[in-house]
PDB file of N, H, CA, C and O in Angstrom:
ATOM      1  N   MET A   1     -60.042  -3.945  97.344  1.00  0.00           N
ATOM      2  CA  MET A   1     -59.159  -5.071  96.990  1.00  0.00           C
ATOM      3  C   MET A   1     -58.453  -3.499  96.130  1.00  0.00           C
ATOM      4  O   MET A   1     -58.753  -2.429  95.601  1.00  0.00           O
ATOM      5  N   SER A   2     -57.294  -4.440  96.531  1.00  0.00           N
ATOM      6  H   SER A   2     -57.050  -5.309  96.961  1.00  0.00           H
ATOM      7  CA  SER A   2     -55.847  -3.890  95.703  1.00  0.00           C
ATOM      8  C   SER A   2     -55.903  -4.536  94.525  1.00  0.00           C
ATOM      9  O   SER A   2     -56.336  -5.643  94.207  1.00  0.00           O
ATOM     10  N   THR A   3     -55.325  -3.543  93.854  1.00  0.00           N
ATOM     11  H   THR A   3     -54.973  -2.644  94.113  1.00  0.00           H
ATOM     12  CA  THR A   3     -54.809  -4.605  92.136  1.00  0.00           C
ATOM     13  C   THR A   3     -53.344  -4.336  91.616  1.00  0.00           C
ATOM     14  O   THR A   3     -52.938  -4.774  90.540  1.00  0.00           O
ATOM     15  N   GLY A   4     -52.576  -3.558  92.501  1.00  0.00           N
ATOM     16  H   GLY A   4     -52.906  -3.202  93.375  1.00  0.00           H
ATOM     17  CA  GLY A   4     -51.515  -3.537  91.672  1.00  0.00           C
ATOM     18  C   GLY A   4     -50.734  -2.087  92.739  1.00  0.00           C
ATOM     19  O   GLY A   4     -51.157  -1.734  93.840  1.00  0.00           O
ATOM     20  N   PRO A   5     -49.650  -1.539  92.062  1.00  0.00           N
ATOM     21  CA  PRO A   5     -49.178  -0.596  92.926  1.00  0.00           C
ATOM     22  C   PRO A   5     -49.760   0.959  92.809  1.00  0.00           C
ATOM     23  O   PRO A   5     -49.452   1.989  93.408  1.00  0.00           O
ATOM     24  N   TYR A   6     -50.837   0.642  91.665  1.00  0.00           N
ATOM     25  H   TYR A   6     -51.087  -0.195  91.178  1.00  0.00           H
ATOM     26  CA  TYR A   6     -50.922   2.158  91.959  1.00  0.00           C
ATOM     27  C   TYR A   6     -52.927   1.962  91.464  1.00  0.00           C
ATOM     28  O   TYR A   6     -53.518   0.982  91.011  1.00  0.00           O
ATOM     29  N   LEU A   7     -53.396   3.238  91.788  1.00  0.00           N
ATOM     30  H   LEU A   7     -52.915   4.034  92.156  1.00  0.00           H
ATOM     31  CA  LEU A   7     -54.991   2.745  91.437  1.00  0.00           C
ATOM     32  C   LEU A   7     -55.408   2.520  89.830  1.00  0.00           C
ATOM     33  O   LEU A   7     -54.851   3.026  88.856  1.00  0.00           O
ATOM     34  N   PRO A   8     -56.605   1.570  89.846  1.00  0.00           N
ATOM     35  CA  PRO A   8     -56.980   1.500  88.371  1.00  0.00           C
ATOM     36  C   PRO A   8     -57.827   2.850  88.630  1.00  0.00           C
ATOM     37  O   PRO A   8     -58.495   3.067  89.641  1.00  0.00           O
ATOM     38  N   GLY A   9     -57.616   4.035  87.117  1.00  0.00           N
ATOM     39  H   GLY A   9     -57.074   3.858  86.296  1.00  0.00           H
ATOM     40  CA  GLY A   9     -58.421   4.944  86.495  1.00  0.00           C
ATOM     41  C   GLY A   9     -57.446   6.198  86.603  1.00  0.00           C
ATOM     42  O   GLY A   9     -57.570   7.288  86.044  1.00  0.00           O
ATOM     43  N   SER A  10     -56.395   5.742  87.507  1.00  0.00           N
ATOM     44  H   SER A  10     -56.294   4.856  87.961  1.00  0.00           H
ATOM     45  CA  SER A  10     -55.502   7.334  88.361  1.00  0.00           C
ATOM     46  C   SER A  10     -54.177   6.506  87.434  1.00  0.00           C
ATOM     47  O   SER A  10     -53.520   5.575  87.899  1.00  0.00           O
ATOM     48  N   PHE A  11     -54.008   7.047  86.165  1.00  0.00           N
ATOM     49  H   PHE A  11     -54.542   7.804  85.788  1.00  0.00           H
ATOM     50  CA  PHE A  11     -52.417   6.604  86.009  1.00  0.00           C
ATOM     51  C   PHE A  11     -51.655   7.121  86.369  1.00  0.00           C
ATOM     52  O   PHE A  11     -51.500   8.189  85.777  1.00  0.00           O
ATOM     53  N   ASP A  12     -50.868   6.905  87.261  1.00  0.00           N
ATOM     54  H   ASP A  12     -50.994   6.038  87.742  1.00  0.00           H
ATOM     55  CA  ASP A  12     -49.675   7.341  87.895  1.00  0.00           C
ATOM     56  C   ASP A  12     -47.709   7.409  87.548  1.00  0.00           C
ATOM     57  O   ASP A  12     -46.812   7.065  88.318  1.00  0.00           O
ATOM     58  N   VAL A  13     -47.623   7.807  86.557  1.00  0.00           N
ATOM     59  H   VAL A  13     -48.351   8.086  85.931  1.00  0.00           H
ATOM     60  CA  VAL A  13     -45.920   7.507  86.503  1.00  0.00           C
ATOM     61  C   VAL A  13     -45.127   7.868  87.103  1.00  0.00           C
ATOM     62  O   VAL A  13     -44.295   8.326  86.319  1.00  0.00           O
ATOM     63  N   GLU A  14     -44.602   8.040  88.659  1.00  0.00           N
ATOM     64  H   GLU A  14     -45.277   7.668  89.295  1.00  0.00           H
ATOM     65  CA  GLU A  14     -44.183   7.736  89.206  1.00  0.00           C
ATOM     66  C   GLU A  14     -43.983   6.362  90.048  1.00  0.00           C
ATOM     67  O   GLU A  14     -42.947   5.842  90.463  1.00  0.00           O
ATOM     68  N   SER A  15     -45.420   5.933  90.160  1.00  0.00           N
ATOM     69  H   SER A  15     -46.261   6.355  89.823  1.00  0.00           H
ATOM     70  CA  SER A  15     -45.268   4.390  91.028  1.00  0.00           C
ATOM     71  C   SER A  15     -45.600   3.104  90.126  1.00  0.00           C
ATOM     72  O   SER A  15     -45.647   1.916  90.444  1.00  0.00           O
ATOM     73  N   TYR A  16     -45.917   4.049  88.296  1.00  0.00           N
ATOM     74  H   TYR A  16     -45.879   5.015  88.038  1.00  0.00           H
ATOM     75  CA  TYR A  16     -45.739   2.568  87.176  1.00  0.00           C
ATOM     76  C   TYR A  16     -44.076   2.884  86.979  1.00  0.00           C
ATOM     77  O   TYR A  16     -43.462   1.863  87.293  1.00  0.00           O
ATOM     78  N   GLU A  17     -43.426   3.651  86.684  1.00  0.00           N
ATOM     79  H   GLU A  17     -43.924   4.480  86.430  1.00  0.00           H
ATOM     80  CA  GLU A  17     -41.878   3.143  86.806  1.00  0.00           C
ATOM     81  C   GLU A  17     -40.982   2.545  86.922  1.00  0.00           C
ATOM     82  O   GLU A  17     -40.109   2.233  86.112  1.00  0.00           O
ATOM     83  N   PRO A  18     -41.137   2.294  88.111  1.00  0.00           N
ATOM     84  CA  PRO A  18     -40.188   1.360  88.744  1.00  0.00           C
ATOM     85  C   PRO A  18     -40.549  -0.086  88.366  1.00  0.00           C
ATOM     86  O   PRO A  18     -39.526  -0.765  88.442  1.00  0.00           O
ATOM     87  N   LEU A  19     -41.707  -0.885  87.955  1.00  0.00           N
ATOM     88  H   LEU A  19     -42.539  -0.333  87.893  1.00  0.00           H
ATOM     89  CA  LEU A  19     -42.948  -1.434  87.933  1.00  0.00           C
ATOM     90  C   LEU A  19     -42.452  -2.074  86.038  1.00  0.00           C
ATOM     91  O   LEU A  19     -42.036  -3.194  85.741  1.00  0.00           O
ATOM     92  N   LEU A  20     -42.690  -0.959  85.158  1.00  0.00           N
ATOM     93  H   LEU A  20     -43.028  -0.049  85.399  1.00  0.00           H
ATOM     94  CA  LEU A  20     -41.924  -1.004  83.805  1.00  0.00           C
ATOM     95  C   LEU A  20     -40.292  -1.063  84.289  1.00  0.00           C
ATOM     96  O   LEU A  20     -39.695  -1.853  83.559  1.00  0.00           O
ATOM     97  N   GLN A  21     -39.708  -0.660  84.962  1.00  0.00           N
ATOM     98  H   GLN A  21     -40.193  -0.018  85.555  1.00  0.00           H
ATOM     99  CA  GLN A  21     -37.882  -0.812  84.919  1.00  0.00           C
ATOM    100  C   GLN A  21     -37.626  -2.702  85.334  1.00  0.00           C
ATOM    101  O   GLN A  21     -36.657  -3.399  85.032  1.00  0.00           O
ATOM    102  N   ARG A  22     -38.794  -3.070  86.050  1.00  0.00           N
ATOM    103  H   ARG A  22     -39.581  -2.504  86.296  1.00  0.00           H
ATOM    104  CA  ARG A  22     -38.447  -4.312  86.709  1.00  0.00           C
ATOM    105  C   ARG A  22     -39.192  -5.179  85.470  1.00  0.00           C
ATOM    106  O   ARG A  22     -39.109  -6.404  85.559  1.00  0.00           O
ATOM    107  N   GLN A  23     -39.662  -4.807  84.723  1.00  0.00           N
ATOM    108  H   GLN A  23     -39.729  -3.812  84.651  1.00  0.00           H
ATOM    109  CA  GLN A  23     -40.311  -5.860  83.590  1.00  0.00           C
ATOM    110  C   GLN A  23     -39.421  -5.747  82.228  1.00  0.00           C
ATOM    111  O   GLN A  23     -39.044  -6.635  81.463  1.00  0.00           O
ATOM    112  N   THR A  24     -39.211  -4.258  82.200  1.00  0.00           N
ATOM    113  H   THR A  24     -39.518  -3.537  82.821  1.00  0.00           H
ATOM    114  CA  THR A  24     -37.773  -4.682  81.407  1.00  0.00           C
ATOM    115  C   THR A  24     -36.116  -5.118  81.874  1.00  0.00           C
ATOM    116  O   THR A  24     -35.348  -5.222  80.917  1.00  0.00           O
ATOM    117  N   ALA A  25     -35.699  -5.299  82.845  1.00  0.00           N
ATOM    118  H   ALA A  25     -36.323  -5.215  83.622  1.00  0.00           H
ATOM    119  CA  ALA A  25     -35.078  -6.412  83.514  1.00  0.00           C
ATOM    120  C   ALA A  25     -34.848  -7.706  83.348  1.00  0.00           C
ATOM    121  O   ALA A  25     -33.953  -8.312  82.759  1.00  0.00           O
ATOM    122  N   LEU A  26     -36.072  -8.154  84.135  1.00  0.00           N
ATOM    123  H   LEU A  26     -36.800  -7.661  84.614  1.00  0.00           H
ATOM    124  CA  LEU A  26     -36.818  -9.659  83.275  1.00  0.00           C
ATOM    125  C   LEU A  26     -37.041  -9.753  82.231  1.00  0.00           C
ATOM    126  O   LEU A  26     -36.946 -10.926  81.867  1.00  0.00           O
ATOM    127  N   LEU A  27     -37.594  -8.404  80.694  1.00  0.00           N
ATOM    128  H   LEU A  27     -37.671  -7.452  80.990  1.00  0.00           H
ATOM    129  CA  LEU A  27     -37.505  -9.344  79.649  1.00  0.00           C
ATOM    130  C   LEU A  27     -36.257  -9.575  79.207  1.00  0.00           C
ATOM    131  O   LEU A  27     -36.098 -10.696  78.723  1.00  0.00           O
ATOM    132  N   ALA A  28     -35.186  -8.758  79.224  1.00  0.00           N
ATOM    133  H   ALA A  28     -35.316  -7.848  79.617  1.00  0.00           H
ATOM    134  CA  ALA A  28     -33.970  -8.452  78.960  1.00  0.00           C
ATOM    135  C   ALA A  28     -32.919  -9.975  79.769  1.00  0.00           C
ATOM    136  O   ALA A  28     -31.971 -10.650  79.367  1.00  0.00           O
ATOM    137  N   PHE A  29     -33.630  -9.956  80.862  1.00  0.00           N
ATOM    138  H   PHE A  29     -34.399  -9.408  81.190  1.00  0.00           H
ATOM    139  CA  PHE A  29     -32.785 -11.565  81.484  1.00  0.00           C
ATOM    140  C   PHE A  29     -33.836 -12.250  80.281  1.00  0.00           C
ATOM    141  O   PHE A  29     -33.438 -11.774  79.218  1.00  0.00           O
ATOM    142  N   VAL A  30     -34.704 -12.929  80.080  1.00  0.00           N
ATOM    143  H   VAL A  30     -35.027 -13.316  80.943  1.00  0.00           H
ATOM    144  CA  VAL A  30     -35.178 -13.960  79.122  1.00  0.00           C
ATOM    145  C   VAL A  30     -34.069 -14.219  78.161  1.00  0.00           C
ATOM    146  O   VAL A  30     -33.249 -15.136  78.205  1.00  0.00           O
ATOM    147  N   VAL A  31     -34.173 -13.312  77.332  1.00  0.00           N
ATOM    148  H   VAL A  31     -34.839 -12.568  77.296  1.00  0.00           H
ATOM    149  CA  VAL A  31     -34.134 -12.896  76.128  1.00  0.00           C
ATOM    150  C   VAL A  31     -32.270 -13.398  75.983  1.00  0.00           C
ATOM    151  O   VAL A  31     -31.750 -13.955  75.016  1.00  0.00           O
ATOM    152  N   ALA A  32     -31.689 -13.029  77.111  1.00  0.00           N
ATOM    153  H   ALA A  32     -32.112 -12.576  77.896  1.00  0.00           H
ATOM    154  CA  ALA A  32     -30.641 -13.432  76.770  1.00  0.00           C
ATOM    155  C   ALA A  32     -30.302 -15.451  77.246  1.00  0.00           C
ATOM    156  O   ALA A  32     -29.858 -16.491  76.760  1.00  0.00           O
ATOM    157  N   PHE A  33     -30.672 -15.104  78.013  1.00  0.00           N
ATOM    158  H   PHE A  33     -31.032 -14.258  78.408  1.00  0.00           H
ATOM    159  CA  PHE A  33     -31.124 -16.978  78.262  1.00  0.00           C
ATOM    160  C   PHE A  33     -31.838 -17.641  77.193  1.00  0.00           C
ATOM    161  O   PHE A  33     -31.872 -18.851  76.970  1.00  0.00           O
ATOM    162  N   VAL A  34     -32.256 -16.951  76.724  1.00  0.00           N
ATOM    163  H   VAL A  34     -32.229 -15.968  76.905  1.00  0.00           H
ATOM    164  CA  VAL A  34     -33.583 -17.781  75.531  1.00  0.00           C
ATOM    165  C   VAL A  34     -31.861 -18.029  74.112  1.00  0.00           C
ATOM    166  O   VAL A  34     -31.682 -19.011  73.392  1.00  0.00           O
ATOM    167  N   LEU A  35     -31.145 -17.029  74.182  1.00  0.00           N
ATOM    168  H   LEU A  35     -31.290 -16.231  74.767  1.00  0.00           H
ATOM    169  CA  LEU A  35     -30.037 -16.728  73.224  1.00  0.00           C
ATOM    170  C   LEU A  35     -29.368 -18.010  73.752  1.00  0.00           C
ATOM    171  O   LEU A  35     -29.222 -19.065  73.135  1.00  0.00           O
ATOM    172  N   LEU A  36     -29.075 -17.784  74.731  1.00  0.00           N
ATOM    173  H   LEU A  36     -29.194 -16.927  75.232  1.00  0.00           H
ATOM    174  CA  LEU A  36     -27.595 -18.719  75.406  1.00  0.00           C
ATOM    175  C   LEU A  36     -28.185 -20.262  74.774  1.00  0.00           C
ATOM    176  O   LEU A  36     -27.574 -21.003  74.004  1.00  0.00           O
ATOM    177  N   VAL A  37     -29.498 -20.464  75.336  1.00  0.00           N
ATOM    178  H   VAL A  37     -29.994 -19.862  75.962  1.00  0.00           H
ATOM    179  CA  VAL A  37     -29.681 -21.797  75.016  1.00  0.00           C
ATOM    180  C   VAL A  37     -29.877 -22.507  74.028  1.00  0.00           C
ATOM    181  O   VAL A  37     -29.688 -23.695  73.765  1.00  0.00           O
ATOM    182  N   SER A  38     -30.411 -21.368  73.338  1.00  0.00           N
ATOM    183  H   SER A  38     -30.564 -20.404  73.552  1.00  0.00           H
ATOM    184  CA  SER A  38     -30.280 -21.217  71.630  1.00  0.00           C
ATOM    185  C   SER A  38     -28.752 -22.030  70.843  1.00  0.00           C
ATOM    186  O   SER A  38     -28.471 -23.066  70.240  1.00  0.00           O
ATOM    187  N   THR A  39     -27.968 -20.556  71.418  1.00  0.00           N
ATOM    188  H   THR A  39     -28.196 -19.715  71.908  1.00  0.00           H
ATOM    189  CA  THR A  39     -27.093 -20.370  70.933  1.00  0.00           C
ATOM    190  C   THR A  39     -26.220 -22.327  71.287  1.00  0.00           C
ATOM    191  O   THR A  39     -25.845 -22.959  70.300  1.00  0.00           O
ATOM    192  N   GLY A  40     -26.036 -23.021  72.884  1.00  0.00           N
ATOM    193  H   GLY A  40     -26.340 -22.507  73.686  1.00  0.00           H
ATOM    194  CA  GLY A  40     -25.675 -23.794  73.343  1.00  0.00           C
ATOM    195  C   GLY A  40     -26.142 -24.808  72.856  1.00  0.00           C
ATOM    196  O   GLY A  40     -25.619 -25.882  73.150  1.00  0.00           O
ATOM    197  N   LEU A  41     -27.489 -24.756  71.789  1.00  0.00           N
ATOM    198  H   LEU A  41     -27.914 -23.883  71.549  1.00  0.00           H
ATOM    199  CA  LEU A  41     -27.852 -25.903  71.500  1.00  0.00           C
ATOM    200  C   LEU A  41     -27.135 -26.528  69.922  1.00  0.00           C
ATOM    201  O   LEU A  41     -26.739 -27.618  69.509  1.00  0.00           O
ATOM    202  N   ALA A  42     -27.296 -24.597  69.182  1.00  0.00           N
ATOM    203  H   ALA A  42     -27.617 -23.712  69.518  1.00  0.00           H
ATOM    204  CA  ALA A  42     -26.652 -25.128  67.988  1.00  0.00           C
ATOM    205  C   ALA A  42     -25.546 -25.323  67.990  1.00  0.00           C
ATOM    206  O   ALA A  42     -25.314 -26.269  67.238  1.00  0.00           O
ATOM    207  N   PHE A  43     -24.286 -24.772  68.633  1.00  0.00           N
ATOM    208  H   PHE A  43     -24.474 -24.003  69.244  1.00  0.00           H
ATOM    209  CA  PHE A  43     -22.801 -25.510  69.380  1.00  0.00           C
ATOM    210  C   PHE A  43     -23.257 -27.020  69.294  1.00  0.00           C
ATOM    211  O   PHE A  43     -22.570 -27.776  68.606  1.00  0.00           O
ATOM    212  N   ASP A  44     -24.300 -27.477  69.906  1.00  0.00           N
ATOM    213  H   ASP A  44     -24.857 -26.863  70.464  1.00  0.00           H
ATOM    214  CA  ASP A  44     -24.227 -29.045  70.656  1.00  0.00           C
ATOM    215  C   ASP A  44     -24.905 -29.671  69.372  1.00  0.00           C
ATOM    216  O   ASP A  44     -24.789 -30.869  69.113  1.00  0.00           O
ATOM    217  N   VAL A  45     -25.539 -28.891  68.674  1.00  0.00           N
ATOM    218  H   VAL A  45     -25.634 -27.918  68.885  1.00  0.00           H
ATOM    219  CA  VAL A  45     -26.003 -30.069  66.997  1.00  0.00           C
ATOM    220  C   VAL A  45     -24.712 -29.873  66.131  1.00  0.00           C
ATOM    221  O   VAL A  45     -24.353 -30.905  65.564  1.00  0.00           O
ATOM    222  N   TYR A  46     -23.832 -28.607  65.878  1.00  0.00           N
ATOM    223  H   TYR A  46     -24.124 -27.769  66.338  1.00  0.00           H
ATOM    224  CA  TYR A  46     -22.794 -28.276  64.680  1.00  0.00           C
ATOM    225  C   TYR A  46     -21.815 -29.398  64.963  1.00  0.00           C
ATOM    226  O   TYR A  46     -21.667 -30.239  64.077  1.00  0.00           O
ATOM    227  N   PHE A  47     -20.998 -29.534  66.306  1.00  0.00           N
ATOM    228  H   PHE A  47     -21.119 -28.851  67.026  1.00  0.00           H
ATOM    229  CA  PHE A  47     -20.553 -30.270  66.973  1.00  0.00           C
ATOM    230  C   PHE A  47     -20.204 -31.819  67.192  1.00  0.00           C
ATOM    231  O   PHE A  47     -19.156 -32.446  67.351  1.00  0.00           O
ATOM    232  N   GLY A  48     -21.586 -32.152  67.127  1.00  0.00           N
ATOM    233  H   GLY A  48     -22.437 -31.643  66.998  1.00  0.00           H
ATOM    234  CA  GLY A  48     -21.915 -33.532  67.109  1.00  0.00           C
ATOM    235  C   GLY A  48     -22.142 -34.048  68.676  1.00  0.00           C
ATOM    236  O   GLY A  48     -22.621 -35.149  68.949  1.00  0.00           O
ATOM    237  N   TYR A  49     -21.731 -33.103  69.620  1.00  0.00           N
ATOM    238  H   TYR A  49     -21.342 -32.209  69.399  1.00  0.00           H
ATOM    239  CA  TYR A  49     -21.697 -33.759  71.360  1.00  0.00           C
ATOM    240  C   TYR A  49     -22.895 -34.587  71.304  1.00  0.00           C
ATOM    241  O   TYR A  49     -23.251 -35.226  72.293  1.00  0.00           O
TER     242      TYR A  49
END
């Protein structure tokens, strides 16, 4: 059975790099989204909307 893009035990940087880039992009998107939401909530509370 396959557990991922690379075989367990053989740490292959070539196949691991795209996965890492995808995770980094996803993390950046989540962080930006959380910042956007928290900023929006802060403005809502501050201006009393």
